[in-house]
Structure formats: C-alpha cells, structure tokens
PyMOL Python script that loads the backbone (N, CA, C, O; Angstrom):
from pymol import cmd

cmd.read_pdbstr("""\
ATOM      1  N   MET A   1      -8.808  -2.540  10.851  1.00  0.00           N
ATOM      2  CA  MET A   1      -9.506  -1.334  10.474  1.00  0.00           C
ATOM      3  C   MET A   1      -8.653  -0.450   9.555  1.00  0.00           C
ATOM      4  O   MET A   1      -9.165   0.161   8.617  1.00  0.00           O
ATOM      5  N   GLU A   2      -7.320  -0.391   9.842  1.00  0.00           N
ATOM      6  CA  GLU A   2      -6.433   0.436   9.040  1.00  0.00           C
ATOM      7  C   GLU A   2      -6.378  -0.052   7.593  1.00  0.00           C
ATOM      8  O   GLU A   2      -6.287   0.750   6.664  1.00  0.00           O
ATOM      9  N   ALA A   3      -6.435  -1.373   7.408  1.00  0.00           N
ATOM     10  CA  ALA A   3      -6.401  -1.917   6.045  1.00  0.00           C
ATOM     11  C   ALA A   3      -7.615  -1.460   5.245  1.00  0.00           C
ATOM     12  O   ALA A   3      -7.499  -1.153   4.058  1.00  0.00           O
ATOM     13  N   VAL A   4      -8.755  -1.414   5.878  1.00  0.00           N
ATOM     14  CA  VAL A   4      -9.971  -0.968   5.200  1.00  0.00           C
ATOM     15  C   VAL A   4      -9.843   0.493   4.786  1.00  0.00           C
ATOM     16  O   VAL A   4     -10.244   0.857   3.680  1.00  0.00           O
ATOM     17  N   LEU A   5      -9.296   1.325   5.649  1.00  0.00           N
ATOM     18  CA  LEU A   5      -9.122   2.747   5.330  1.00  0.00           C
ATOM     19  C   LEU A   5      -8.134   2.940   4.177  1.00  0.00           C
ATOM     20  O   LEU A   5      -8.346   3.781   3.304  1.00  0.00           O
ATOM     21  N   LEU A   6      -7.055   2.155   4.182  1.00  0.00           N
ATOM     22  CA  LEU A   6      -6.092   2.257   3.090  1.00  0.00           C
ATOM     23  C   LEU A   6      -6.701   1.825   1.757  1.00  0.00           C
ATOM     24  O   LEU A   6      -6.510   2.491   0.740  1.00  0.00           O
ATOM     25  N   ILE A   7      -7.413   0.738   1.765  1.00  0.00           N
ATOM     26  CA  ILE A   7      -8.012   0.228   0.534  1.00  0.00           C
ATOM     27  C   ILE A   7      -9.070   1.195   0.008  1.00  0.00           C
ATOM     28  O   ILE A   7      -9.191   1.383  -1.202  1.00  0.00           O
ATOM     29  N   ARG A   8      -9.827   1.804   0.902  1.00  0.00           N
ATOM     30  CA  ARG A   8     -10.797   2.822   0.476  1.00  0.00           C
ATOM     31  C   ARG A   8     -10.092   4.022  -0.153  1.00  0.00           C
ATOM     32  O   ARG A   8     -10.579   4.593  -1.129  1.00  0.00           O
ATOM     33  N   GLU A   9      -8.956   4.398   0.402  1.00  0.00           N
ATOM     34  CA  GLU A   9      -8.176   5.501  -0.165  1.00  0.00           C
ATOM     35  C   GLU A   9      -7.688   5.142  -1.570  1.00  0.00           C
ATOM     36  O   GLU A   9      -7.716   5.983  -2.468  1.00  0.00           O
ATOM     37  N   PHE A  10      -7.246   3.912  -1.764  1.00  0.00           N
ATOM     38  CA  PHE A  10      -6.783   3.472  -3.075  1.00  0.00           C
ATOM     39  C   PHE A  10      -7.927   3.431  -4.080  1.00  0.00           C
ATOM     40  O   PHE A  10      -7.738   3.768  -5.249  1.00  0.00           O
ATOM     41  N   GLU A  11      -9.093   3.029  -3.642  1.00  0.00           N
ATOM     42  CA  GLU A  11     -10.240   2.946  -4.552  1.00  0.00           C
ATOM     43  C   GLU A  11     -10.718   4.329  -4.993  1.00  0.00           C
ATOM     44  O   GLU A  11     -11.273   4.467  -6.083  1.00  0.00           O
ATOM     45  N   LYS A  12     -10.512   5.346  -4.169  1.00  0.00           N
ATOM     46  CA  LYS A  12     -10.935   6.702  -4.517  1.00  0.00           C
ATOM     47  C   LYS A  12     -10.057   7.319  -5.597  1.00  0.00           C
ATOM     48  O   LYS A  12     -10.538   8.099  -6.419  1.00  0.00           O
ATOM     49  N   GLU A  13      -8.778   6.974  -5.601  1.00  0.00           N
ATOM     50  CA  GLU A  13      -7.819   7.598  -6.504  1.00  0.00           C
ATOM     51  C   GLU A  13      -7.649   6.766  -7.768  1.00  0.00           C
ATOM     52  O   GLU A  13      -7.421   5.560  -7.682  1.00  0.00           O
ATOM     53  N   PRO A  14      -7.755   7.385  -8.933  1.00  0.00           N
ATOM     54  CA  PRO A  14      -7.606   6.628 -10.181  1.00  0.00           C
ATOM     55  C   PRO A  14      -6.169   6.237 -10.510  1.00  0.00           C
ATOM     56  O   PRO A  14      -5.954   5.445 -11.427  1.00  0.00           O
ATOM     57  N   VAL A  15      -5.171   6.771  -9.784  1.00  0.00           N
ATOM     58  CA  VAL A  15      -3.774   6.455 -10.098  1.00  0.00           C
ATOM     59  C   VAL A  15      -3.348   5.087  -9.568  1.00  0.00           C
ATOM     60  O   VAL A  15      -2.314   4.561  -9.979  1.00  0.00           O
ATOM     61  N   TYR A  16      -4.132   4.508  -8.662  1.00  0.00           N
ATOM     62  CA  TYR A  16      -3.817   3.190  -8.111  1.00  0.00           C
ATOM     63  C   TYR A  16      -4.598   2.124  -8.870  1.00  0.00           C
ATOM     64  O   TYR A  16      -5.822   2.193  -8.979  1.00  0.00           O
ATOM     65  N   GLU A  17      -3.888   1.158  -9.381  1.00  0.00           N
ATOM     66  CA  GLU A  17      -4.511   0.068 -10.125  1.00  0.00           C
ATOM     67  C   GLU A  17      -4.348  -1.230  -9.330  1.00  0.00           C
ATOM     68  O   GLU A  17      -3.227  -1.646  -9.037  1.00  0.00           O
ATOM     69  N   LEU A  18      -5.456  -1.857  -8.987  1.00  0.00           N
ATOM     70  CA  LEU A  18      -5.401  -3.130  -8.273  1.00  0.00           C
ATOM     71  C   LEU A  18      -4.891  -4.202  -9.224  1.00  0.00           C
ATOM     72  O   LEU A  18      -5.493  -4.453 -10.267  1.00  0.00           O
ATOM     73  N   VAL A  19      -3.778  -4.833  -8.860  1.00  0.00           N
ATOM     74  CA  VAL A  19      -3.153  -5.844  -9.703  1.00  0.00           C
ATOM     75  C   VAL A  19      -3.603  -7.234  -9.297  1.00  0.00           C
ATOM     76  O   VAL A  19      -3.964  -8.052 -10.143  1.00  0.00           O
ATOM     77  N   GLU A  20      -3.580  -7.498  -7.989  1.00  0.00           N
ATOM     78  CA  GLU A  20      -3.888  -8.849  -7.532  1.00  0.00           C
ATOM     79  C   GLU A  20      -4.240  -8.835  -6.044  1.00  0.00           C
ATOM     80  O   GLU A  20      -3.786  -7.979  -5.285  1.00  0.00           O
ATOM     81  N   VAL A  21      -5.054  -9.796  -5.659  1.00  0.00           N
ATOM     82  CA  VAL A  21      -5.367 -10.028  -4.254  1.00  0.00           C
ATOM     83  C   VAL A  21      -4.998 -11.474  -3.950  1.00  0.00           C
ATOM     84  O   VAL A  21      -5.523 -12.405  -4.561  1.00  0.00           O
ATOM     85  N   LEU A  22      -4.093 -11.647  -3.002  1.00  0.00           N
ATOM     86  CA  LEU A  22      -3.675 -12.985  -2.591  1.00  0.00           C
ATOM     87  C   LEU A  22      -4.271 -13.278  -1.229  1.00  0.00           C
ATOM     88  O   LEU A  22      -4.129 -12.485  -0.298  1.00  0.00           O
ATOM     89  N   ARG A  23      -4.932 -14.406  -1.113  1.00  0.00           N
ATOM     90  CA  ARG A  23      -5.567 -14.775   0.156  1.00  0.00           C
ATOM     91  C   ARG A  23      -4.711 -15.804   0.869  1.00  0.00           C
ATOM     92  O   ARG A  23      -4.253 -16.781   0.276  1.00  0.00           O
ATOM     93  N   PHE A  24      -4.507 -15.563   2.151  1.00  0.00           N
ATOM     94  CA  PHE A  24      -3.758 -16.470   3.007  1.00  0.00           C
ATOM     95  C   PHE A  24      -4.666 -16.969   4.112  1.00  0.00           C
ATOM     96  O   PHE A  24      -5.807 -16.527   4.246  1.00  0.00           O
ATOM     97  N   GLU A  25      -4.152 -17.885   4.892  1.00  0.00           N
ATOM     98  CA  GLU A  25      -4.929 -18.426   5.999  1.00  0.00           C
ATOM     99  C   GLU A  25      -5.240 -17.357   7.044  1.00  0.00           C
ATOM    100  O   GLU A  25      -6.321 -17.355   7.634  1.00  0.00           O
ATOM    101  N   ARG A  26      -4.289 -16.449   7.271  1.00  0.00           N
ATOM    102  CA  ARG A  26      -4.460 -15.441   8.315  1.00  0.00           C
ATOM    103  C   ARG A  26      -4.708 -14.034   7.795  1.00  0.00           C
ATOM    104  O   ARG A  26      -4.766 -13.089   8.582  1.00  0.00           O
ATOM    105  N   GLY A  27      -4.858 -13.876   6.474  1.00  0.00           N
ATOM    106  CA  GLY A  27      -5.070 -12.525   5.959  1.00  0.00           C
ATOM    107  C   GLY A  27      -5.027 -12.466   4.445  1.00  0.00           C
ATOM    108  O   GLY A  27      -5.193 -13.472   3.754  1.00  0.00           O
ATOM    109  N   ARG A  28      -4.799 -11.249   3.947  1.00  0.00           N
ATOM    110  CA  ARG A  28      -4.770 -11.015   2.506  1.00  0.00           C
ATOM    111  C   ARG A  28      -3.667 -10.028   2.159  1.00  0.00           C
ATOM    112  O   ARG A  28      -3.248  -9.214   2.982  1.00  0.00           O
ATOM    113  N   ARG A  29      -3.209 -10.126   0.911  1.00  0.00           N
ATOM    114  CA  ARG A  29      -2.229  -9.192   0.362  1.00  0.00           C
ATOM    115  C   ARG A  29      -2.857  -8.541  -0.867  1.00  0.00           C
ATOM    116  O   ARG A  29      -3.160  -9.207  -1.857  1.00  0.00           O
ATOM    117  N   TYR A  30      -3.047  -7.226  -0.781  1.00  0.00           N
ATOM    118  CA  TYR A  30      -3.577  -6.447  -1.899  1.00  0.00           C
ATOM    119  C   TYR A  30      -2.388  -5.783  -2.589  1.00  0.00           C
ATOM    120  O   TYR A  30      -1.603  -5.089  -1.942  1.00  0.00           O
ATOM    121  N   ILE A  31      -2.253  -5.989  -3.887  1.00  0.00           N
ATOM    122  CA  ILE A  31      -1.131  -5.431  -4.638  1.00  0.00           C
ATOM    123  C   ILE A  31      -1.672  -4.373  -5.592  1.00  0.00           C
ATOM    124  O   ILE A  31      -2.515  -4.653  -6.445  1.00  0.00           O
ATOM    125  N   TYR A  32      -1.168  -3.152  -5.428  1.00  0.00           N
ATOM    126  CA  TYR A  32      -1.566  -2.023  -6.259  1.00  0.00           C
ATOM    127  C   TYR A  32      -0.363  -1.527  -7.047  1.00  0.00           C
ATOM    128  O   TYR A  32       0.769  -1.566  -6.565  1.00  0.00           O
ATOM    129  N   ARG A  33      -0.619  -1.064  -8.257  1.00  0.00           N
ATOM    130  CA  ARG A  33       0.419  -0.466  -9.090  1.00  0.00           C
ATOM    131  C   ARG A  33       0.195   1.039  -9.116  1.00  0.00           C
ATOM    132  O   ARG A  33      -0.928   1.513  -9.288  1.00  0.00           O
ATOM    133  N   LEU A  34       1.279   1.775  -8.942  1.00  0.00           N
ATOM    134  CA  LEU A  34       1.240   3.228  -8.940  1.00  0.00           C
ATOM    135  C   LEU A  34       2.249   3.735  -9.952  1.00  0.00           C
ATOM    136  O   LEU A  34       3.445   3.476  -9.818  1.00  0.00           O
ATOM    137  N   VAL A  35       1.787   4.448 -10.955  1.00  0.00           N
ATOM    138  CA  VAL A  35       2.668   5.089 -11.921  1.00  0.00           C
ATOM    139  C   VAL A  35       2.772   6.553 -11.534  1.00  0.00           C
ATOM    140  O   VAL A  35       1.783   7.286 -11.549  1.00  0.00           O
ATOM    141  N   SER A  36       3.986   6.968 -11.187  1.00  0.00           N
ATOM    142  CA  SER A  36       4.219   8.334 -10.731  1.00  0.00           C
ATOM    143  C   SER A  36       5.268   8.967 -11.635  1.00  0.00           C
ATOM    144  O   SER A  36       6.433   8.567 -11.620  1.00  0.00           O
ATOM    145  N   SER A  37       4.858   9.939 -12.408  1.00  0.00           N
ATOM    146  CA  SER A  37       5.681  10.627 -13.410  1.00  0.00           C
ATOM    147  C   SER A  37       6.414   9.609 -14.277  1.00  0.00           C
ATOM    148  O   SER A  37       5.789   8.981 -15.132  1.00  0.00           O
ATOM    149  N   ASP A  38       7.701   9.429 -14.088  1.00  0.00           N
ATOM    150  CA  ASP A  38       8.447   8.480 -14.916  1.00  0.00           C
ATOM    151  C   ASP A  38       8.791   7.189 -14.174  1.00  0.00           C
ATOM    152  O   ASP A  38       9.556   6.369 -14.680  1.00  0.00           O
ATOM    153  N   ARG A  39       8.236   7.007 -12.990  1.00  0.00           N
ATOM    154  CA  ARG A  39       8.550   5.815 -12.193  1.00  0.00           C
ATOM    155  C   ARG A  39       7.303   4.981 -11.955  1.00  0.00           C
ATOM    156  O   ARG A  39       6.172   5.458 -12.044  1.00  0.00           O
ATOM    157  N   GLU A  40       7.560   3.716 -11.649  1.00  0.00           N
ATOM    158  CA  GLU A  40       6.468   2.801 -11.331  1.00  0.00           C
ATOM    159  C   GLU A  40       6.784   2.134  -9.993  1.00  0.00           C
ATOM    160  O   GLU A  40       7.908   1.690  -9.758  1.00  0.00           O
ATOM    161  N   TYR A  41       5.789   2.071  -9.133  1.00  0.00           N
ATOM    162  CA  TYR A  41       5.940   1.434  -7.823  1.00  0.00           C
ATOM    163  C   TYR A  41       4.806   0.431  -7.637  1.00  0.00           C
ATOM    164  O   TYR A  41       3.745   0.542  -8.251  1.00  0.00           O
ATOM    165  N   PHE A  42       5.055  -0.540  -6.783  1.00  0.00           N
ATOM    166  CA  PHE A  42       4.009  -1.451  -6.370  1.00  0.00           C
ATOM    167  C   PHE A  42       3.835  -1.302  -4.873  1.00  0.00           C
ATOM    168  O   PHE A  42       4.806  -1.308  -4.116  1.00  0.00           O
ATOM    169  N   ILE A  43       2.595  -1.167  -4.460  1.00  0.00           N
ATOM    170  CA  ILE A  43       2.267  -0.997  -3.051  1.00  0.00           C
ATOM    171  C   ILE A  43       1.496  -2.224  -2.606  1.00  0.00           C
ATOM    172  O   ILE A  43       0.450  -2.553  -3.167  1.00  0.00           O
ATOM    173  N   HIS A  44       2.019  -2.895  -1.597  1.00  0.00           N
ATOM    174  CA  HIS A  44       1.387  -4.095  -1.065  1.00  0.00           C
ATOM    175  C   HIS A  44       0.773  -3.745   0.287  1.00  0.00           C
ATOM    176  O   HIS A  44       1.458  -3.233   1.172  1.00  0.00           O
ATOM    177  N   VAL A  45      -0.495  -4.017   0.438  1.00  0.00           N
ATOM    178  CA  VAL A  45      -1.173  -3.849   1.724  1.00  0.00           C
ATOM    179  C   VAL A  45      -1.422  -5.249   2.256  1.00  0.00           C
ATOM    180  O   VAL A  45      -2.174  -6.023   1.663  1.00  0.00           O
ATOM    181  N   LEU A  46      -0.793  -5.571   3.368  1.00  0.00           N
ATOM    182  CA  LEU A  46      -0.941  -6.878   3.990  1.00  0.00           C
ATOM    183  C   LEU A  46      -1.883  -6.738   5.167  1.00  0.00           C
ATOM    184  O   LEU A  46      -1.551  -6.112   6.174  1.00  0.00           O
ATOM    185  N   ALA A  47      -3.040  -7.316   5.033  1.00  0.00           N
ATOM    186  CA  ALA A  47      -4.069  -7.225   6.074  1.00  0.00           C
ATOM    187  C   ALA A  47      -4.136  -8.568   6.794  1.00  0.00           C
ATOM    188  O   ALA A  47      -4.722  -9.527   6.291  1.00  0.00           O
ATOM    189  N   PHE A  48      -3.532  -8.622   7.966  1.00  0.00           N
ATOM    190  CA  PHE A  48      -3.562  -9.820   8.792  1.00  0.00           C
ATOM    191  C   PHE A  48      -4.552  -9.633   9.923  1.00  0.00           C
ATOM    192  O   PHE A  48      -5.042  -8.528  10.157  1.00  0.00           O
ATOM    193  N   VAL A  49      -4.837 -10.693  10.609  1.00  0.00           N
ATOM    194  CA  VAL A  49      -5.749 -10.637  11.749  1.00  0.00           C
ATOM    195  C   VAL A  49      -5.165  -9.748  12.850  1.00  0.00           C
ATOM    196  O   VAL A  49      -5.899  -9.014  13.512  1.00  0.00           O
ATOM    197  N   ASP A  50      -3.840  -9.815  13.046  1.00  0.00           N
ATOM    198  CA  ASP A  50      -3.219  -9.098  14.156  1.00  0.00           C
ATOM    199  C   ASP A  50      -2.551  -7.783  13.757  1.00  0.00           C
ATOM    200  O   ASP A  50      -1.925  -7.141  14.600  1.00  0.00           O
ATOM    201  N   GLY A  51      -2.666  -7.370  12.503  1.00  0.00           N
ATOM    202  CA  GLY A  51      -2.049  -6.102  12.123  1.00  0.00           C
ATOM    203  C   GLY A  51      -2.090  -5.851  10.629  1.00  0.00           C
ATOM    204  O   GLY A  51      -2.469  -6.717   9.839  1.00  0.00           O
ATOM    205  N   THR A  52      -1.690  -4.650  10.265  1.00  0.00           N
ATOM    206  CA  THR A  52      -1.653  -4.239   8.871  1.00  0.00           C
ATOM    207  C   THR A  52      -0.257  -3.729   8.558  1.00  0.00           C
ATOM    208  O   THR A  52       0.331  -2.974   9.333  1.00  0.00           O
ATOM    209  N   TYR A  53       0.264  -4.149   7.419  1.00  0.00           N
ATOM    210  CA  TYR A  53       1.574  -3.732   6.958  1.00  0.00           C
ATOM    211  C   TYR A  53       1.439  -3.149   5.556  1.00  0.00           C
ATOM    212  O   TYR A  53       0.598  -3.587   4.771  1.00  0.00           O
ATOM    213  N   VAL A  54       2.271  -2.159   5.250  1.00  0.00           N
ATOM    214  CA  VAL A  54       2.309  -1.568   3.919  1.00  0.00           C
ATOM    215  C   VAL A  54       3.748  -1.659   3.436  1.00  0.00           C
ATOM    216  O   VAL A  54       4.677  -1.232   4.122  1.00  0.00           O
ATOM    217  N   GLU A  55       3.921  -2.226   2.235  1.00  0.00           N
ATOM    218  CA  GLU A  55       5.244  -2.375   1.646  1.00  0.00           C
ATOM    219  C   GLU A  55       5.289  -1.598   0.331  1.00  0.00           C
ATOM    220  O   GLU A  55       4.341  -1.647  -0.453  1.00  0.00           O
ATOM    221  N   PHE A  56       6.379  -0.888   0.093  1.00  0.00           N
ATOM    222  CA  PHE A  56       6.603  -0.169  -1.154  1.00  0.00           C
ATOM    223  C   PHE A  56       7.675  -0.912  -1.932  1.00  0.00           C
ATOM    224  O   PHE A  56       8.789  -1.099  -1.442  1.00  0.00           O
ATOM    225  N   TRP A  57       7.339  -1.334  -3.139  1.00  0.00           N
ATOM    226  CA  TRP A  57       8.233  -2.129  -3.972  1.00  0.00           C
ATOM    227  C   TRP A  57       8.574  -1.380  -5.247  1.00  0.00           C
ATOM    228  O   TRP A  57       7.720  -0.717  -5.835  1.00  0.00           O
ATOM    229  N   HIS A  58       9.801  -1.486  -5.665  1.00  0.00           N
ATOM    230  CA  HIS A  58      10.227  -1.049  -6.987  1.00  0.00           C
ATOM    231  C   HIS A  58      10.304  -2.307  -7.852  1.00  0.00           C
ATOM    232  O   HIS A  58      10.790  -3.335  -7.381  1.00  0.00           O
ATOM    233  N   PRO A  59       9.840  -2.256  -9.104  1.00  0.00           N
ATOM    234  CA  PRO A  59       9.794  -3.484  -9.909  1.00  0.00           C
ATOM    235  C   PRO A  59      11.157  -4.126 -10.165  1.00  0.00           C
ATOM    236  O   PRO A  59      11.218  -5.313 -10.484  1.00  0.00           O
ATOM    237  N   GLY A  60      12.244  -3.375 -10.035  1.00  0.00           N
ATOM    238  CA  GLY A  60      13.566  -3.921 -10.296  1.00  0.00           C
ATOM    239  C   GLY A  60      14.254  -4.533  -9.090  1.00  0.00           C
ATOM    240  O   GLY A  60      15.345  -5.086  -9.228  1.00  0.00           O
ATOM    241  N   TYR A  61      13.651  -4.451  -7.912  1.00  0.00           N
ATOM    242  CA  TYR A  61      14.298  -4.945  -6.697  1.00  0.00           C
ATOM    243  C   TYR A  61      13.582  -6.174  -6.166  1.00  0.00           C
ATOM    244  O   TYR A  61      12.379  -6.349  -6.363  1.00  0.00           O
ATOM    245  N   ALA A  62      14.339  -7.014  -5.494  1.00  0.00           N
ATOM    246  CA  ALA A  62      13.778  -8.253  -4.944  1.00  0.00           C
ATOM    247  C   ALA A  62      13.287  -8.094  -3.510  1.00  0.00           C
ATOM    248  O   ALA A  62      12.690  -9.013  -2.950  1.00  0.00           O
ATOM    249  N   VAL A  63      13.536  -6.937  -2.919  1.00  0.00           N
ATOM    250  CA  VAL A  63      13.083  -6.670  -1.548  1.00  0.00           C
ATOM    251  C   VAL A  63      12.340  -5.337  -1.545  1.00  0.00           C
ATOM    252  O   VAL A  63      12.588  -4.498  -2.411  1.00  0.00           O
ATOM    253  N   PRO A  64      11.439  -5.126  -0.595  1.00  0.00           N
ATOM    254  CA  PRO A  64      10.708  -3.852  -0.565  1.00  0.00           C
ATOM    255  C   PRO A  64      11.623  -2.678  -0.202  1.00  0.00           C
ATOM    256  O   PRO A  64      12.595  -2.829   0.537  1.00  0.00           O
ATOM    257  N   LEU A  65      11.286  -1.515  -0.740  1.00  0.00           N
ATOM    258  CA  LEU A  65      12.031  -0.298  -0.415  1.00  0.00           C
ATOM    259  C   LEU A  65      11.727   0.181   0.998  1.00  0.00           C
ATOM    260  O   LEU A  65      12.628   0.572   1.739  1.00  0.00           O
ATOM    261  N   LEU A  66      10.442   0.146   1.365  1.00  0.00           N
ATOM    262  CA  LEU A  66       9.981   0.578   2.686  1.00  0.00           C
ATOM    263  C   LEU A  66       8.917  -0.384   3.194  1.00  0.00           C
ATOM    264  O   LEU A  66       8.135  -0.934   2.419  1.00  0.00           O
ATOM    265  N   VAL A  67       8.900  -0.577   4.494  1.00  0.00           N
ATOM    266  CA  VAL A  67       7.863  -1.394   5.132  1.00  0.00           C
ATOM    267  C   VAL A  67       7.365  -0.625   6.351  1.00  0.00           C
ATOM    268  O   VAL A  67       8.155  -0.182   7.185  1.00  0.00           O
ATOM    269  N   PHE A  68       6.052  -0.474   6.440  1.00  0.00           N
ATOM    270  CA  PHE A  68       5.426   0.198   7.584  1.00  0.00           C
ATOM    271  C   PHE A  68       4.471  -0.769   8.263  1.00  0.00           C
ATOM    272  O   PHE A  68       3.732  -1.497   7.601  1.00  0.00           O
ATOM    273  N   ARG A  69       4.493  -0.768   9.576  1.00  0.00           N
ATOM    274  CA  ARG A  69       3.447  -1.456  10.338  1.00  0.00           C
ATOM    275  C   ARG A  69       2.463  -0.393  10.772  1.00  0.00           C
ATOM    276  O   ARG A  69       2.817   0.542  11.489  1.00  0.00           O
ATOM    277  N   VAL A  70       1.232  -0.540  10.337  1.00  0.00           N
ATOM    278  CA  VAL A  70       0.216   0.475  10.594  1.00  0.00           C
ATOM    279  C   VAL A  70      -0.721  -0.068  11.670  1.00  0.00           C
ATOM    280  O   VAL A  70      -1.501  -0.987  11.424  1.00  0.00           O
ATOM    281  N   PHE A  71      -0.633   0.511  12.856  1.00  0.00           N
ATOM    282  CA  PHE A  71      -1.529   0.070  13.917  1.00  0.00           C
ATOM    283  C   PHE A  71      -2.142   1.222  14.689  1.00  0.00           C
ATOM    284  O   PHE A  71      -2.876   0.998  15.652  1.00  0.00           O
ATOM    285  N   LYS A  72      -1.852   2.457  14.282  1.00  0.00           N
ATOM    286  CA  LYS A  72      -2.459   3.625  14.904  1.00  0.00           C
ATOM    287  C   LYS A  72      -2.746   4.645  13.820  1.00  0.00           C
ATOM    288  O   LYS A  72      -2.220   4.548  12.711  1.00  0.00           O
ATOM    289  N   GLY A  73      -3.558   5.596  14.132  1.00  0.00           N
ATOM    290  CA  GLY A  73      -3.894   6.641  13.191  1.00  0.00           C
ATOM    291  C   GLY A  73      -2.701   7.463  12.748  1.00  0.00           C
ATOM    292  O   GLY A  73      -2.659   7.955  11.621  1.00  0.00           O
ATOM    293  N   GLU A  74      -1.720   7.613  13.647  1.00  0.00           N
ATOM    294  CA  GLU A  74      -0.534   8.402  13.316  1.00  0.00           C
ATOM    295  C   GLU A  74       0.279   7.744  12.199  1.00  0.00           C
ATOM    296  O   GLU A  74       0.718   8.425  11.272  1.00  0.00           O
ATOM    297  N   GLU A  75       0.482   6.422  12.280  1.00  0.00           N
ATOM    298  CA  GLU A  75       1.210   5.715  11.230  1.00  0.00           C
ATOM    299  C   GLU A  75       0.419   5.717   9.923  1.00  0.00           C
ATOM    300  O   GLU A  75       1.005   5.814   8.844  1.00  0.00           O
ATOM    301  N   LEU A  76      -0.882   5.613  10.010  1.00  0.00           N
ATOM    302  CA  LEU A  76      -1.727   5.661   8.823  1.00  0.00           C
ATOM    303  C   LEU A  76      -1.593   7.022   8.135  1.00  0.00           C
ATOM    304  O   LEU A  76      -1.529   7.092   6.907  1.00  0.00           O
ATOM    305  N   ALA A  77      -1.551   8.085   8.908  1.00  0.00           N
ATOM    306  CA  ALA A  77      -1.386   9.422   8.342  1.00  0.00           C
ATOM    307  C   ALA A  77      -0.035   9.560   7.649  1.00  0.00           C
ATOM    308  O   ALA A  77       0.050  10.201   6.601  1.00  0.00           O
ATOM    309  N   ARG A  78       1.018   8.975   8.206  1.00  0.00           N
ATOM    310  CA  ARG A  78       2.338   9.022   7.571  1.00  0.00           C
ATOM    311  C   ARG A  78       2.337   8.294   6.238  1.00  0.00           C
ATOM    312  O   ARG A  78       2.887   8.790   5.255  1.00  0.00           O
ATOM    313  N   VAL A  79       1.728   7.128   6.201  1.00  0.00           N
ATOM    314  CA  VAL A  79       1.676   6.353   4.966  1.00  0.00           C
ATOM    315  C   VAL A  79       0.881   7.104   3.903  1.00  0.00           C
ATOM    316  O   VAL A  79       1.302   7.168   2.748  1.00  0.00           O
ATOM    317  N   LEU A  80      -0.253   7.668   4.277  1.00  0.00           N
ATOM    318  CA  LEU A  80      -1.071   8.417   3.324  1.00  0.00           C
ATOM    319  C   LEU A  80      -0.342   9.664   2.823  1.00  0.00           C
ATOM    320  O   LEU A  80      -0.477  10.023   1.654  1.00  0.00           O
ATOM    321  N   THR A  81       0.423  10.326   3.685  1.00  0.00           N
ATOM    322  CA  THR A  81       1.211  11.477   3.270  1.00  0.00           C
ATOM    323  C   THR A  81       2.286  11.066   2.278  1.00  0.00           C
ATOM    324  O   THR A  81       2.520  11.766   1.293  1.00  0.00           O
ATOM    325  N   LEU A  82       2.936   9.950   2.524  1.00  0.00           N
ATOM    326  CA  LEU A  82       3.944   9.444   1.601  1.00  0.00           C
ATOM    327  C   LEU A  82       3.327   9.097   0.252  1.00  0.00           C
ATOM    328  O   LEU A  82       3.902   9.409  -0.790  1.00  0.00           O
ATOM    329  N   LEU A  83       2.179   8.463   0.262  1.00  0.00           N
ATOM    330  CA  LEU A  83       1.512   8.111  -0.989  1.00  0.00           C
ATOM    331  C   LEU A  83       1.121   9.351  -1.780  1.00  0.00           C
ATOM    332  O   LEU A  83       1.276   9.390  -3.000  1.00  0.00           O
ATOM    333  N   ARG A  84       0.616  10.356  -1.088  1.00  0.00           N
ATOM    334  CA  ARG A  84       0.221  11.588  -1.773  1.00  0.00           C
ATOM    335  C   ARG A  84       1.439  12.312  -2.352  1.00  0.00           C
ATOM    336  O   ARG A  84       1.348  12.939  -3.407  1.00  0.00           O
ATOM    337  N   SER A  85       2.572  12.225  -1.663  1.00  0.00           N
ATOM    338  CA  SER A  85       3.779  12.881  -2.194  1.00  0.00           C
ATOM    339  C   SER A  85       4.303  12.143  -3.430  1.00  0.00           C
ATOM    340  O   SER A  85       4.904  12.764  -4.306  1.00  0.00           O
ATOM    341  N   LEU A  86       4.086  10.849  -3.508  1.00  0.00           N
ATOM    342  CA  LEU A  86       4.537  10.100  -4.692  1.00  0.00           C
ATOM    343  C   LEU A  86       3.747  10.476  -5.936  1.00  0.00           C
ATOM    344  O   LEU A  86       4.294  10.489  -7.039  1.00  0.00           O
ATOM    345  N   VAL A  87       2.478  10.779  -5.770  1.00  0.00           N
ATOM    346  CA  VAL A  87       1.655  11.145  -6.928  1.00  0.00           C
ATOM    347  C   VAL A  87       1.618  12.655  -7.152  1.00  0.00           C
ATOM    348  O   VAL A  87       0.973  13.128  -8.088  1.00  0.00           O
ATOM    349  N   GLY A  88       2.298  13.405  -6.307  1.00  0.00           N
ATOM    350  CA  GLY A  88       2.392  14.851  -6.510  1.00  0.00           C
ATOM    351  C   GLY A  88       1.206  15.631  -6.011  1.00  0.00           C
ATOM    352  O   GLY A  88       0.870  16.658  -6.601  1.00  0.00           O
ATOM    353  N   ARG A  89       0.547  15.189  -4.938  1.00  0.00           N
ATOM    354  CA  ARG A  89      -0.599  15.916  -4.391  1.00  0.00           C
ATOM    355  C   ARG A  89      -0.335  16.372  -2.989  1.00  0.00           C
ATOM    356  O   ARG A  89      -1.195  17.001  -2.372  1.00  0.00           O
TER     357      ARG A  89
END
""", "prot")
cmd.dss("prot")
cmd.show_as("cartoon", "prot")
cmd.util.cbc("prot")
cmd.orient("prot")
C-alpha cells in the first residue's frame, strides 16, 4: 500500500520524472529522476510483496545514499518530508 501512495505522490509533482520500471519475480523497481536546484538525484521505489523500500541515489556513487524501509505511516511521512525538503517545499 505504501508503494502506491509514494508513486501517486510522484505522479502529482512535475519535478519527478519516471525513468524506468524494472519488473522482478517478487516485485518492481520504479526509478525516478529528481533535479533539485543544482543537484540531481535518483529515487528508487522498490515495491515487493513483503515490503516497500525507498533508496536515494546520487548519479556519481555506486551505492545508495539513504535506504528506508517503509512499512508504517510514520516512515512514509518521513520519506515524504525528506522529498519535499529536497525540492524546496
């Protein structure tokens, strides 16, 4: 359910650009590009059967900067607050 709420949030905002959707046996990976002032980030939403994860990637690094496991409304609110702070809202 959390993955659906995150994806709906991304679809509402024009600053998030859907780059790719990768389908796996147990879920999907949605990759969004976010351009924030002079920086660019990639946000991966991993929607599995047993949980949802959000990864924040910088294009120059081989590992994610932050990884969140979203399984309650409280964690979802933290992720959304972080996303809004990146775009300056």
